[in-house]
C-alpha positions, 0 to 999 in steps of 0.5 A, a space after each residue: 209744222 216743219 213746212 210751216 216754220 221753213 215758209 215763215 222763216 222763208 218770208 222772214 229773210 225776204 222781208 229782211 232782204 227788202 227792208 235792208 234795200 230799203 234802208 240802204 236807200 235811206 242812207 244813200 239819200 241821207 249822204 246826199 244830204 250829209 255832203 252838204 254839212 259845212 255849207 248850209 245852217 245846222 238846223 236847215 241841213 239837220 231839220 229840213 234836208 237831212 230830215 227829209 231825206 231819211 224820212 223818205 223811205 217811210 214816206 214812200 211805205 206809209 203812202 204805198 200802205 194806204 193806196 194798196 188799202 193796207 191802212 193799218 200798215 201805214 199807220 203801224 209803220 208811222 207811229 213805230 217810227 216815232 216810238 223807235 226814234 223817241 226810244 232807242 235812238 235818242 238813248 243812243 244820242 244821249 250815250 254818244 252826244 259829248 255836248 249838252 248844247 241841244 236847245 235853241 229857239 228853232 228846236 223850241 218851234 219844232 218842238 211845239 209843231 211836233 207836240 201840236 200835231 201829235 195831239 191832233 192826231 190823238 184827238 182825231 183818233 179818239 173822235 174817229 175824225 181822221 179825215 181830209 180835214 185834218 190831213 190838211 191841217 197837218 200839211 198846213 203844219 208842215 208848210 209852217 214848219 218849213 216856212 220857218 226853216 227857211 227864214 231863219 234867224 234863230 240862234 243856231 250857229 252856222 257852218 262856214 259858208 262855201 261854194 260846192 266843188 264839182 266833186 261834191 256835187 257829182 257825188 251828191 248826185 250820186 247817192 241821191 240816184 242810189 238812194 232814190 232807186 233802192 228806195 222806190 224800187 223796193 218799197 212796194 214788195 216790202 209793203 206786200 211782203 209785211 202782209 204776207 209775213 203777217 198772214 202766215 205766222 197769224 201775226 196782225 200786220 199792224 204789229 209787223 209794220 210798228 215792230 219791224 219796219 221802223 229798225 229799217 226805216 229809221 236806221 239811217 237816222 241813226 247813221 246820219 246822227 253819228 255822222 253829224 256827232 263825228 264830223 263836229 267833233 273832228 272839227 271841234 264843234 261839238 255843240 254845233 254837231 249836238 245841235 245838227 243831230 238834234 234838229 235831224 231827229 226832231 225835224 224828221 218826225 216833225 215831217 213824219 207827223 204833218 206831211 207823212 201822216 197828213 199825206 196818207 189822211 188825204 190819200 186815204 180819204 179820197 180812196 173812200 177807205 178812211 183811216 181808223 184807229 179801231 182795234 187793241 193793237 192799233 190803240 196800243 201804238 197810238 198811245 205809245 206813240 203820244 207817251 213816247 214822243 212827249 217823253 222824248 221832248 221833254 228829255 230834250 229840254 231838260 236832260 240829256 244824262 247817260 242813264 237816262 239814254 239807257 232807260 230809253 233804250 230799255 223802255 224800247 224793247 219793253 215796248 217792242 216786247 209787249 206788242 209782240 206778246 199782244 199780236 200773239 
């Protein structure tokens, strides 16, 4: 018994170490994008560039899990990321945000794409059709999201346009290189460790990837969000910082629901091992993801009160407690 506990703690420590390395990689990737803040439109830097940079660890984790035939791990981390963002991170945003100015036309488009992709994933799961065709539709939605973001034309306030200095270019390149090395180098060991730890403690891998992995993968989102709010506050542009923060969070989940899940659906189908939501753990993560996603979207447009933020944070811990109890 004592040896088993020691082994479990050792496996957990190694898992958290890999997770910390991947999280650090995501953070430095985010910092590479943040250097551009003040040079590009808030939605472009927040929703597209920064959103993609901080989503990269989550994307690679899900893809490597799928290629390793651990589909449950891939789905757990993908669904768990949405839940983590629309409960804990949204709660922190509501508490930290000084401006209520978050709604604008570009954000409405992002919300429509996110809502549509979420409903498509739900329908495909219920009808057992998480296949290459659904994946292709999700990739198409991602292409529409990028095309709309690139064309601009929404009513976001833009930061002053200027040229990046040589120092800024080198700093951005350095952060990007370090982030990429950390992320790529530790993603595969992290996937293996999730499976090994789950086997050691007797918890389904989907529960481990659903609870622990998003906490590390989504940590760069929290840092990026607070950085955007702080940077804007220093420049007395709280509304702009609020808009960029919301664009970062929702934009990253648009990319997660479309590019990430679309890619793993296509990859799994090509490998002849299509994804399926088949057990109670996967169904729990799916339904919880759908519920929290639409709750977060509703809150974005109708309330940003701090009391709601506290409620969202409490909801996250309740969901985590239920999921762990379910896996025991």
